[in-house]
TORPA-4810 file (N, C-alpha, C, O; in nm, 3 decimals):
<nodes>
NODE_1_-0.992_2.437_1.247_-1.085_2.314_1.148_-1.002_2.233_1.069_-0.917_2.252_0.983_M
NODE_2_-1.079_2.091_1.153_-1.026_1.951_1.081_-1.033_2.006_0.910_-1.108_2.094_0.870_M
NODE_3_-0.920_1.916_0.814_-0.926_1.943_0.703_-1.005_1.777_0.689_-1.001_1.681_0.767_Q
NODE_4_-1.067_1.793_0.569_-1.111_1.639_0.532_-1.049_1.583_0.407_-1.058_1.651_0.304_K
NODE_5_-0.994_1.481_0.405_-0.947_1.406_0.289_-0.950_1.271_0.280_-0.965_1.177_0.358_I
NODE_6_-0.926_1.289_0.137_-1.079_1.162_0.108_-0.922_1.040_0.144_-0.828_1.092_0.204_I
NODE_7_-0.913_0.935_0.115_-0.859_0.815_0.109_-0.909_0.689_0.014_-0.990_0.598_0.035_L
NODE_8_-0.824_0.722_-0.105_-0.870_0.659_-0.226_-0.822_0.504_-0.249_-0.745_0.458_-0.334_S
NODE_9_-0.907_0.429_-0.127_-0.929_0.301_-0.105_-1.021_0.204_-0.103_-1.116_0.282_-0.104_T
NODE_10_-1.072_0.098_-0.101_-1.144_0.054_-0.051_-1.126_-0.075_0.000_-1.212_-0.163_-0.007_N
NODE_11_-1.029_-0.088_0.044_-0.895_-0.181_0.102_-0.925_-0.153_0.248_-0.861_-0.058_0.294_N
NODE_12_-1.036_-0.234_0.358_-1.068_-0.214_0.475_-0.925_-0.230_0.567_-0.929_-0.170_0.674_E
NODE_13_-0.792_-0.306_0.535_-0.698_-0.321_0.588_-0.594_-0.203_0.658_-0.537_-0.165_0.761_K
NODE_14_-0.625_-0.172_0.479_-0.513_-0.061_0.440_-0.562_0.064_0.491_-0.489_0.150_0.541_K
NODE_15_-0.704_0.076_0.474_-0.781_0.183_0.556_-0.747_0.232_0.692_-0.757_0.344_0.741_L
NODE_16_-0.698_0.107_0.746_-0.725_0.066_0.935_-0.515_0.132_0.963_-0.475_0.201_1.057_S
NODE_17_-0.449_0.089_0.871_-0.326_0.129_0.842_-0.274_0.254_0.859_-0.192_0.297_0.940_E
NODE_18_-0.369_0.336_0.716_-0.365_0.461_0.687_-0.393_0.575_0.846_-0.336_0.655_0.920_I
NODE_19_-0.540_0.496_0.819_-0.588_0.642_0.937_-0.483_0.603_1.115_-0.452_0.702_1.181_E
NODE_20_-0.444_0.460_1.167_-0.393_0.509_1.251_-0.292_0.558_1.261_-0.245_0.572_1.374_T
NODE_21_-0.214_0.607_1.134_-0.070_0.635_1.126_-0.060_0.781_1.113_0.039_0.850_1.136_L
NODE_22_-0.207_0.828_1.064_-0.228_0.983_1.060_-0.300_1.053_1.165_-0.313_1.175_1.174_L
NODE_23_-0.359_0.936_1.268_-0.444_0.979_1.378_-0.432_1.100_1.429_-0.520_1.168_1.482_H
NODE_24_-0.280_1.136_1.404_-0.286_1.250_1.512_-0.218_1.412_1.457_-0.162_1.509_1.507_D
NODE_25_-0.270_1.362_1.311_-0.263_1.480_1.268_-0.416_1.565_1.214_-0.505_1.501_1.158_L
NODE_26_-0.428_1.716_1.242_-0.543_1.780_1.213_-0.607_1.764_1.111_-0.633_1.857_1.036_P
NODE_27_-0.647_1.632_1.089_-0.735_1.623_0.931_-0.789_1.488_0.981_-0.730_1.399_1.042_I
NODE_28_-0.911_1.494_0.941_-1.028_1.377_0.937_-1.008_1.313_0.807_-1.011_1.393_0.714_Q
NODE_29_-0.982_1.161_0.767_-0.979_1.129_0.652_-1.092_1.057_0.647_-1.152_1.026_0.750_T
NODE_30_-1.137_1.019_0.505_-1.303_0.975_0.502_-1.257_0.862_0.385_-1.180_0.894_0.294_I
NODE_31_-1.306_0.741_0.395_-1.299_0.629_0.300_-1.383_0.672_0.137_-1.487_0.737_0.124_A
NODE_32_-1.313_0.622_0.051_-1.429_0.653_-0.109_-1.523_0.625_-0.068_-1.613_0.704_-0.039_Q
NODE_33_-1.529_0.467_-0.051_-1.658_0.404_-0.043_-1.763_0.497_0.063_-1.881_0.499_0.028_S
NODE_34_-1.733_0.558_0.163_-1.828_0.637_0.245_-1.903_0.760_0.163_-2.006_0.821_0.194_K
NODE_35_-1.830_0.775_0.067_-1.897_0.874_-0.023_-1.974_0.788_-0.160_-2.049_0.851_-0.234_L
NODE_36_-1.960_0.712_-0.173_-2.001_0.617_-0.265_-1.908_0.639_-0.405_-1.965_0.609_-0.509_N
NODE_37_-1.812_0.674_-0.412_-1.675_0.679_-0.548_-1.648_0.538_-0.547_-1.612_0.475_-0.447_I
NODE_38_-1.668_0.479_-0.682_-1.639_0.360_-0.716_-1.440_0.359_-0.733_-1.370_0.460_-0.742_G
NODE_39_-1.401_0.244_-0.734_-1.312_0.222_-0.818_-1.213_0.266_-0.948_-1.229_0.232_-1.065_Q
NODE_40_-1.118_0.341_-0.899_-1.037_0.399_-1.037_-0.962_0.290_-1.116_-0.926_0.179_-1.075_A
NODE_41_-0.951_0.332_-1.207_-0.868_0.201_-1.312_-0.734_0.252_-1.267_-0.711_0.363_-1.219_E
NODE_42_-0.658_0.166_-1.285_-0.507_0.162_-1.257_-0.384_0.111_-1.425_-0.303_0.020_-1.438_E
NODE_43_-0.421_0.204_-1.504_-0.326_0.166_-1.637_-0.227_0.149_-1.630_-0.179_0.058_-1.696_P
NODE_44_-0.177_0.198_-1.577_0.001_0.217_-1.573_0.092_0.127_-1.522_0.053_0.047_-1.438_F
NODE_45_0.204_0.126_-1.558_0.327_0.005_-1.575_0.357_0.041_-1.435_0.378_-0.072_-1.391_G
NODE_46_0.376_0.137_-1.314_0.468_0.239_-1.259_0.351_0.217_-1.111_0.229_0.200_-1.118_T
NODE_47_0.424_0.225_-1.004_0.334_0.198_-0.859_0.291_0.337_-0.857_0.181_0.352_-0.805_F
NODE_48_0.355_0.457_-0.905_0.381_0.619_-0.872_0.265_0.669_-0.958_0.184_0.746_-0.908_I
NODE_49_0.254_0.634_-1.075_0.170_0.684_-1.187_0.006_0.606_-1.169_-0.100_0.656_-1.207_E
NODE_50_0.021_0.480_-1.104_-0.158_0.480_-1.049_-0.184_0.522_-0.899_-0.293_0.516_-0.841_N
NODE_51_-0.092_0.556_-0.860_-0.137_0.605_-0.746_-0.197_0.723_-0.743_-0.299_0.753_-0.682_A
NODE_52_-0.104_0.815_-0.837_-0.152_0.986_-0.863_-0.299_0.935_-0.949_-0.401_1.000_-0.923_L
NODE_53_-0.307_0.859_-1.017_-0.413_0.871_-1.097_-0.553_0.796_-1.003_-0.669_0.801_-1.046_T
NODE_54_-0.520_0.739_-0.887_-0.626_0.721_-0.792_-0.685_0.807_-0.675_-0.790_0.818_-0.611_K
NODE_55_-0.557_0.861_-0.685_-0.586_1.010_-0.613_-0.654_1.162_-0.680_-0.712_1.257_-0.627_A
NODE_56_-0.614_1.131_-0.826_-0.644_1.280_-0.893_-0.880_1.217_-0.918_-0.974_1.297_-0.928_R
NODE_57_-0.889_1.050_-0.920_-1.020_1.014_-0.936_-1.095_1.062_-0.813_-1.194_1.135_-0.825_F
NODE_58_-1.060_1.031_-0.724_-1.124_1.039_-0.588_-1.108_1.175_-0.577_-1.219_1.205_-0.534_A
NODE_59_-1.043_1.283_-0.586_-1.055_1.457_-0.539_-1.157_1.464_-0.632_-1.262_1.507_-0.583_S
NODE_60_-1.165_1.428_-0.793_-1.213_1.531_-0.860_-1.368_1.472_-0.830_-1.464_1.548_-0.844_K
NODE_61_-1.383_1.352_-0.794_-1.503_1.307_-0.736_-1.575_1.344_-0.618_-1.698_1.338_-0.610_A
NODE_62_-1.457_1.402_-0.476_-1.501_1.410_-0.331_-1.497_1.577_-0.423_-1.612_1.597_-0.461_S
NODE_63_-1.443_1.645_-0.450_-1.366_1.763_-0.479_-1.335_1.775_-0.305_-1.417_1.813_-0.221_N
NODE_64_-1.229_1.742_-0.284_-1.100_1.738_-0.161_-0.996_1.685_-0.242_-0.965_1.636_-0.351_L
NODE_65_-0.943_1.736_-0.085_-0.806_1.668_-0.111_-0.775_1.519_-0.108_-0.882_1.458_-0.115_P
NODE_66_-0.672_1.437_-0.101_-0.703_1.293_-0.162_-0.544_1.224_-0.173_-0.443_1.271_-0.226_A
NODE_67_-0.565_1.095_-0.102_-0.454_1.011_-0.029_-0.466_0.922_-0.108_-0.578_0.874_-0.116_I
NODE_68_-0.371_0.871_-0.188_-0.382_0.714_-0.251_-0.264_0.646_-0.260_-0.166_0.714_-0.291_A
NODE_69_-0.247_0.517_-0.239_-0.126_0.474_-0.281_-0.119_0.362_-0.370_-0.222_0.333_-0.430_D
NODE_70_-0.018_0.296_-0.388_-0.020_0.170_-0.519_0.124_0.084_-0.430_0.240_0.114_-0.402_D
NODE_71_0.031_-0.035_-0.408_0.172_-0.074_-0.359_0.172_-0.236_-0.377_0.066_-0.291_-0.410_S
NODE_72_0.291_-0.311_-0.357_0.297_-0.466_-0.413_0.425_-0.511_-0.409_0.526_-0.443_-0.431_G
NODE_73_0.418_-0.650_-0.374_0.529_-0.738_-0.392_0.628_-0.746_-0.501_0.584_-0.780_-0.610_L
NODE_74_0.741_-0.724_-0.493_0.828_-0.749_-0.617_0.994_-0.833_-0.580_1.089_-0.807_-0.507_C
NODE_75_0.963_-0.932_-0.666_1.029_-1.052_-0.636_1.163_-1.078_-0.765_1.134_-1.098_-0.882_V
NODE_76_1.333_-1.070_-0.703_1.397_-1.065_-0.793_1.388_-1.138_-0.882_1.356_-1.111_-0.998_D
NODE_77_1.414_-1.230_-0.841_1.402_-1.387_-0.966_1.287_-1.380_-1.049_1.294_-1.442_-1.155_V
NODE_78_1.169_-1.308_-1.020_1.066_-1.264_-1.117_1.108_-1.147_-1.217_1.038_-1.141_-1.318_L
NODE_79_1.185_-1.075_-1.209_1.216_-0.917_-1.270_1.115_-0.866_-1.209_1.019_-0.837_-1.280_N
NODE_80_1.108_-0.836_-1.036_0.976_-0.745_-1.009_0.859_-0.793_-0.988_0.790_-0.724_-0.912_G
NODE_81_0.803_-0.904_-1.036_0.648_-0.925_-1.093_0.623_-1.008_-0.905_0.721_-1.053_-0.845_K
NODE_82_0.476_-1.012_-0.841_0.377_-0.940_-0.965_0.374_-0.819_-0.963_0.299_-0.767_-1.046_P
NODE_83_0.460_-0.718_-0.859_0.489_-0.603_-0.880_0.325_-0.506_-0.907_0.229_-0.521_-0.832_G
NODE_84_0.324_-0.454_-0.974_0.146_-0.371_-1.020_0.038_-0.474_-1.003_-0.072_-0.453_-0.954_I
NODE_85_0.079_-0.579_-1.045_0.000_-0.680_-1.094_-0.047_-0.769_-0.962_-0.135_-0.855_-0.953_L
NODE_86_0.051_-0.715_-0.856_0.007_-0.785_-0.672_-0.153_-0.850_-0.613_-0.180_-0.952_-0.549_S
NODE_87_-0.237_-0.741_-0.666_-0.384_-0.764_-0.621_-0.475_-0.839_-0.680_-0.583_-0.881_-0.638_A
NODE_88_-0.402_-0.857_-0.817_-0.446_-0.985_-0.967_-0.368_-1.083_-0.962_-0.424_-1.189_-0.990_R
NODE_89_-0.238_-1.091_-0.933_-0.184_-1.228_-0.976_-0.241_-1.329_-1.044_-0.214_-1.371_-1.157_F
NODE_90_-0.323_-1.367_-0.964_-0.411_-1.505_-1.027_-0.481_-1.497_-1.104_-0.536_-1.599_-1.147_S
NODE_91_-0.510_-1.371_-1.154_-0.626_-1.310_-1.245_-0.763_-1.253_-1.156_-0.795_-1.222_-1.041_G
NODE_92_-0.806_-1.259_-1.261_-0.980_-1.191_-1.204_-1.019_-1.274_-1.125_-0.973_-1.388_-1.134_E
NODE_93_-1.119_-1.240_-1.021_-1.199_-1.350_-0.937_-1.082_-1.366_-0.821_-1.105_-1.440_-0.725_G
NODE_94_-0.946_-1.290_-0.834_-0.866_-1.451_-0.776_-0.816_-1.345_-0.599_-0.821_-1.222_-0.590_G
NODE_95_-0.782_-1.426_-0.507_-0.789_-1.330_-0.376_-0.643_-1.375_-0.330_-0.561_-1.427_-0.405_N
NODE_96_-0.624_-1.346_-0.196_-0.492_-1.335_-0.128_-0.454_-1.483_-0.128_-0.336_-1.511_-0.148_D
NODE_97_-0.569_-1.606_-0.102_-0.469_-1.691_-0.070_-0.447_-1.791_-0.200_-0.383_-1.896_-0.208_K
NODE_98_-0.532_-1.715_-0.306_-0.496_-1.796_-0.483_-0.343_-1.694_-0.515_-0.259_-1.726_-0.600_K
NODE_99_-0.337_-1.614_-0.459_-0.239_-1.515_-0.551_-0.068_-1.571_-0.410_0.051_-1.544_-0.428_N
NODE_100_-0.102_-1.614_-0.345_0.046_-1.666_-0.224_0.061_-1.813_-0.289_0.173_-1.858_-0.311_N
NODE_101_-0.040_-1.878_-0.314_-0.041_-2.034_-0.401_0.014_-2.026_-0.513_0.096_-2.112_-0.545_I
NODE_102_-0.022_-1.905_-0.611_0.071_-1.908_-0.721_0.209_-1.862_-0.725_0.279_-1.906_-0.817_K
NODE_103_0.257_-1.789_-0.648_0.376_-1.747_-0.612_0.444_-1.851_-0.533_0.566_-1.849_-0.554_L
NODE_104_0.411_-1.933_-0.458_0.477_-2.045_-0.420_0.491_-2.145_-0.481_0.560_-2.231_-0.426_L
NODE_105_0.436_-2.176_-0.611_0.417_-2.276_-0.685_0.507_-2.251_-0.820_0.521_-2.334_-0.909_E
NODE_106_0.581_-2.086_-0.817_0.667_-2.072_-0.969_0.777_-2.034_-0.867_0.867_-1.967_-0.918_L
NODE_107_0.792_-2.064_-0.712_0.919_-2.027_-0.656_0.977_-2.146_-0.605_1.091_-2.147_-0.557_L
NODE_108_0.873_-2.287_-0.616_0.954_-2.384_-0.555_1.018_-2.482_-0.570_1.015_-2.586_-0.504_K
NODE_109_1.109_-2.442_-0.702_1.274_-2.482_-0.696_1.330_-2.345_-0.744_1.402_-2.350_-0.844_N
NODE_110_1.312_-2.258_-0.703_1.380_-2.103_-0.633_1.482_-2.125_-0.568_1.443_-2.167_-0.460_E
NODE_111_1.614_-2.121_-0.570_1.674_-2.069_-0.409_1.712_-1.942_-0.376_1.742_-1.902_-0.263_K
NODE_112_1.711_-1.861_-0.509_1.681_-1.709_-0.437_1.564_-1.631_-0.447_1.525_-1.569_-0.546_N
NODE_113_1.527_-1.636_-0.368_1.388_-1.593_-0.301_1.361_-1.460_-0.233_1.265_-1.453_-0.156_R
NODE_114_1.435_-1.357_-0.253_1.465_-1.202_-0.220_1.340_-1.156_-0.302_1.288_-1.185_-0.410_R
NODE_115_1.313_-1.055_-0.178_1.175_-0.980_-0.220_1.162_-0.874_-0.140_1.207_-0.851_-0.027_A
NODE_116_1.085_-0.799_-0.225_1.040_-0.682_-0.155_0.912_-0.597_-0.164_0.852_-0.561_-0.266_H
NODE_117_0.876_-0.568_-0.006_0.747_-0.486_-0.080_0.758_-0.324_-0.120_0.833_-0.252_-0.054_Y
NODE_118_0.695_-0.280_-0.209_0.733_-0.126_-0.254_0.594_-0.024_-0.218_0.486_-0.079_-0.236_Y
NODE_119_0.591_0.081_-0.182_0.509_0.148_-0.188_0.515_0.286_-0.235_0.617_0.346_-0.201_C
NODE_120_0.427_0.354_-0.306_0.383_0.486_-0.274_0.303_0.591_-0.284_0.222_0.596_-0.376_A
NODE_121_0.308_0.665_-0.217_0.149_0.691_-0.168_0.195_0.865_-0.194_0.301_0.919_-0.163_I
NODE_122_0.050_0.936_-0.274_0.065_1.049_-0.352_-0.102_1.112_-0.270_-0.210_1.058_-0.246_V
NODE_123_-0.047_1.244_-0.250_-0.120_1.355_-0.164_-0.132_1.470_-0.253_-0.041_1.552_-0.265_F
NODE_124_-0.229_1.474_-0.306_-0.277_1.598_-0.389_-0.381_1.717_-0.337_-0.496_1.683_-0.307_I
NODE_125_-0.349_1.825_-0.329_-0.464_1.908_-0.287_-0.596_1.950_-0.344_-0.689_2.012_-0.293_T
NODE_126_-0.575_1.896_-0.475_-0.733_1.930_-0.557_-0.673_1.829_-0.674_-0.555_1.815_-0.704_S
NODE_127_-0.815_1.750_-0.744_-0.756_1.668_-0.865_-0.643_1.768_-0.955_-0.552_1.702_-1.006_C
NODE_128_-0.638_1.890_-0.976_-0.546_1.909_-1.088_-0.409_1.952_-1.022_-0.321_2.014_-1.082_D
NODE_129_-0.401_1.908_-0.880_-0.287_2.003_-0.827_-0.163_1.925_-0.959_-0.161_1.824_-1.029_D
NODE_130_-0.051_2.081_-0.925_0.019_2.008_-1.031_0.185_1.982_-0.992_0.284_1.949_-1.057_P
NODE_131_0.149_2.026_-0.810_0.258_1.973_-0.722_0.242_1.830_-0.612_0.263_1.826_-0.491_Q
NODE_132_0.191_1.706_-0.715_0.159_1.617_-0.598_0.250_1.603_-0.493_0.357_1.664_-0.496_P
NODE_133_0.213_1.510_-0.376_0.353_1.524_-0.311_0.342_1.367_-0.312_0.238_1.304_-0.331_I
NODE_134_0.482_1.309_-0.287_0.506_1.168_-0.351_0.585_1.137_-0.232_0.674_1.213_-0.195_I
NODE_135_0.551_1.006_-0.157_0.618_0.996_-0.082_0.639_0.817_-0.097_0.538_0.753_-0.128_A
NODE_136_0.756_0.749_-0.076_0.795_0.605_-0.089_0.860_0.538_0.047_0.922_0.591_0.139_E
NODE_137_0.818_0.382_0.021_0.879_0.283_0.107_0.922_0.148_0.031_0.861_0.079_-0.050_G
NODE_138_1.061_0.135_0.093_1.032_-0.037_0.110_1.123_-0.104_0.135_1.244_-0.091_0.121_I
NODE_139_1.001_-0.247_0.208_1.057_-0.303_0.275_1.107_-0.437_0.202_1.053_-0.504_0.114_W
NODE_140_1.246_-0.455_0.278_1.330_-0.619_0.230_1.315_-0.708_0.319_1.318_-0.707_0.442_Q
NODE_141_1.285_-0.846_0.182_1.270_-0.948_0.310_1.281_-1.076_0.160_1.310_-1.064_0.041_G
NODE_142_1.242_-1.191_0.248_1.232_-1.297_0.108_1.105_-1.383_0.118_1.024_-1.365_0.208_E
NODE_143_1.096_-1.440_0.060_0.909_-1.516_0.039_0.991_-1.660_0.094_1.097_-1.704_0.048_I
NODE_144_0.901_-1.724_0.216_0.915_-1.815_0.239_0.884_-1.944_0.199_0.808_-1.915_0.106_L
NODE_145_0.887_-2.087_0.202_0.899_-2.189_0.149_0.674_-2.213_0.182_0.612_-2.267_0.090_S
NODE_146_0.606_-2.174_0.293_0.537_-2.169_0.340_0.474_-2.103_0.414_0.546_-2.049_0.499_S
NODE_147_0.346_-2.076_0.424_0.279_-1.960_0.487_0.271_-1.968_0.675_0.232_-2.066_0.738_P
NODE_148_0.321_-1.839_0.733_0.287_-1.799_0.867_0.247_-1.724_0.940_0.301_-1.614_0.928_R
NODE_149_0.164_-1.732_1.025_0.073_-1.617_1.159_-0.019_-1.601_1.065_-0.005_-1.636_0.948_G
NODE_150_-0.140_-1.533_1.124_-0.243_-1.496_1.073_-0.279_-1.334_1.106_-0.381_-1.274_1.139_K
NODE_151_-0.173_-1.308_1.086_-0.223_-1.087_1.070_-0.180_-1.092_0.975_-0.139_-1.189_0.912_N
NODE_152_-0.183_-0.923_0.939_-0.189_-0.856_0.808_-0.265_-0.966_0.677_-0.324_-1.071_0.700_G
NODE_153_-0.245_-0.914_0.564_-0.323_-0.934_0.443_-0.243_-0.919_0.305_-0.138_-0.856_0.297_F
NODE_154_-0.301_-0.977_0.205_-0.190_-1.002_0.094_-0.091_-1.107_0.122_-0.113_-1.214_0.178_G
NODE_155_0.006_-1.071_0.082_0.164_-1.186_0.116_0.216_-1.176_0.206_0.330_-1.222_0.212_Y
NODE_156_0.161_-1.114_0.312_0.227_-1.118_0.472_0.232_-1.213_0.501_0.336_-1.228_0.566_D
NODE_157_0.165_-1.321_0.493_0.177_-1.477_0.551_0.360_-1.541_0.478_0.446_-1.590_0.551_P
NODE_158_0.373_-1.525_0.363_0.506_-1.543_0.301_0.594_-1.495_0.303_0.704_-1.549_0.291_I
NODE_159_0.571_-1.370_0.320_0.718_-1.236_0.304_0.800_-1.245_0.449_0.750_-1.202_0.553_F
NODE_160_0.907_-1.294_0.443_0.972_-1.260_0.549_1.047_-1.128_0.588_1.138_-1.093_0.513_M
NODE_161_1.018_-1.052_0.698_1.118_-0.966_0.740_1.281_-1.020_0.741_1.324_-1.129_0.779_D
NODE_162_1.336_-0.931_0.699_1.503_-1.023_0.729_1.499_-0.938_0.863_1.481_-1.028_0.944_F
NODE_163_1.504_-0.819_0.937_1.547_-0.787_1.072_1.541_-0.848_1.180_1.625_-0.868_1.268_K
NODE_164_1.333_-0.905_1.157_1.300_-0.972_1.275_1.283_-1.130_1.239_1.208_-1.195_1.313_T
NODE_165_1.348_-1.199_1.128_1.286_-1.317_1.117_1.151_-1.339_1.141_1.118_-1.445_1.197_D
NODE_166_1.086_-1.277_1.117_0.918_-1.336_1.137_0.857_-1.313_0.995_0.918_-1.244_0.913_L
NODE_167_0.746_-1.367_0.970_0.666_-1.332_0.877_0.596_-1.220_0.902_0.578_-1.191_1.021_S
NODE_168_0.532_-1.116_0.781_0.454_-0.998_0.791_0.395_-1.018_0.863_0.427_-0.977_0.974_A
NODE_169_0.243_-1.109_0.845_0.146_-1.190_0.930_0.188_-1.245_1.073_0.091_-1.262_1.147_A
NODE_170_0.316_-1.278_1.130_0.355_-1.327_1.277_0.373_-1.172_1.353_0.367_-1.164_1.476_E
NODE_171_0.396_-1.043_1.261_0.432_-0.904_1.336_0.326_-0.846_1.376_0.224_-0.821_1.312_L
NODE_172_0.363_-0.816_1.536_0.280_-0.703_1.591_0.199_-0.598_1.489_0.237_-0.556_1.380_D
NODE_173_0.073_-0.569_1.561_0.059_-0.425_1.434_0.127_-0.318_1.433_0.182_-0.270_1.334_F
NODE_174_0.128_-0.269_1.553_0.230_-0.159_1.569_0.354_-0.163_1.512_0.387_-0.068_1.440_N
NODE_175_0.429_-0.253_1.530_0.544_-0.247_1.481_0.596_-0.284_1.291_0.695_-0.243_1.229_L
NODE_176_0.494_-0.365_1.250_0.471_-0.379_1.161_0.454_-0.212_1.052_0.522_-0.182_0.954_K
NODE_177_0.327_-0.123_1.126_0.311_0.011_1.169_0.453_0.066_1.090_0.451_0.117_0.977_N
NODE_178_0.587_0.044_1.179_0.697_0.104_1.194_0.781_0.056_1.092_0.846_0.143_1.035_K
NODE_179_0.796_-0.064_1.054_0.863_-0.102_0.950_0.842_-0.124_0.808_0.926_-0.131_0.719_I
NODE_180_0.686_-0.136_0.801_0.648_-0.171_0.691_0.670_-0.090_0.560_0.689_0.030_0.581_S
NODE_181_0.672_-0.128_0.431_0.668_-0.020_0.304_0.553_0.102_0.330_0.584_0.215_0.291_H
NODE_182_0.420_0.084_0.394_0.338_0.155_0.365_0.377_0.239_0.503_0.389_0.361_0.495_R
NODE_183_0.398_0.171_0.634_0.444_0.266_0.712_0.560_0.320_0.708_0.562_0.401_0.800_G
NODE_184_0.664_0.321_0.649_0.773_0.402_0.604_0.747_0.553_0.474_0.803_0.662_0.469_Q
NODE_185_0.651_0.499_0.398_0.609_0.612_0.332_0.517_0.715_0.341_0.517_0.825_0.285_A
NODE_186_0.410_0.647_0.447_0.347_0.761_0.549_0.392_0.803_0.645_0.326_0.892_0.698_L
NODE_187_0.487_0.772_0.696_0.601_0.893_0.802_0.675_0.966_0.724_0.733_1.057_0.784_Q
NODE_188_0.700_0.958_0.581_0.718_1.060_0.490_0.647_1.152_0.469_0.665_1.274_0.470_K
NODE_189_0.540_1.070_0.444_0.412_1.157_0.427_0.373_1.270_0.548_0.372_1.393_0.553_L
NODE_190_0.350_1.186_0.621_0.313_1.245_0.730_0.393_1.406_0.783_0.344_1.517_0.800_K
NODE_191_0.525_1.358_0.798_0.567_1.472_0.778_0.582_1.630_0.711_0.635_1.738_0.737_H
NODE_192_0.506_1.573_0.618_0.542_1.669_0.468_0.343_1.757_0.536_0.319_1.875_0.563_K
NODE_193_0.281_1.676_0.539_0.145_1.685_0.563_0.148_1.778_0.724_0.071_1.867_0.756_L
NODE_194_0.232_1.737_0.782_0.233_1.863_0.898_0.277_1.979_0.892_0.244_2.081_0.952_R
NODE_195_0.371_1.955_0.800_0.381_2.151_0.768_0.318_2.202_0.671_0.354_2.302_0.609_I
NODE_196_0.219_2.139_0.652_0.103_2.218_0.558_-0.043_2.223_0.666_-0.114_2.324_0.667_L
NODE_197_-0.077_2.101_0.756_-0.225_2.143_0.853_-0.142_2.176_0.998_-0.189_2.267_1.066_Y
NODE_198_-0.059_2.128_1.032_-0.059_2.144_1.143_0.026_2.264_1.215_0.140_2.257_1.261_D
NODE_199_-0.074_2.390_1.211_-0.013_2.523_1.180_-0.055_2.561_1.312_-0.032_2.674_1.353_K
</nodes>
């Protein structure tokens, strides 16, 4: 019998990445929006704490195991910003384009453009699970001076991967899933979920 697991995100592209990477496990993933579960608050200053909060919120509302991630872009010269505020960097009502414009403006006179994407993914069996499984991923790169590519979302058009010299928005979907921060974290999580469910 397939184990149902709630995915605590309303981001369609993020959902697609997660479902693609976990598709061969004996689990059935369900987006929280399908069960009319709202968005959890993210009150903490770290990715892990926010991911755990989102997972507990979705698990409690659905009475199912839950997977949640919190991820963002951390720029060296900005002391790790936008960080946990990556999605809201340009303020409430902002969007990917506005966030990118704001970041490029802040870095327009900077020579050091090193940055990394970070992802923390949490899996819990219940809302009060005392042993959450936590997996992390880091994707190193730098911020371009202007957007490139049509794929991806978030800061992908202005984030260049060091290994390929391509922006994250220029990468093939399958390659991105292998090397990205979320891809790395999901591969680690997948290994642990296989031990739990692939028996």
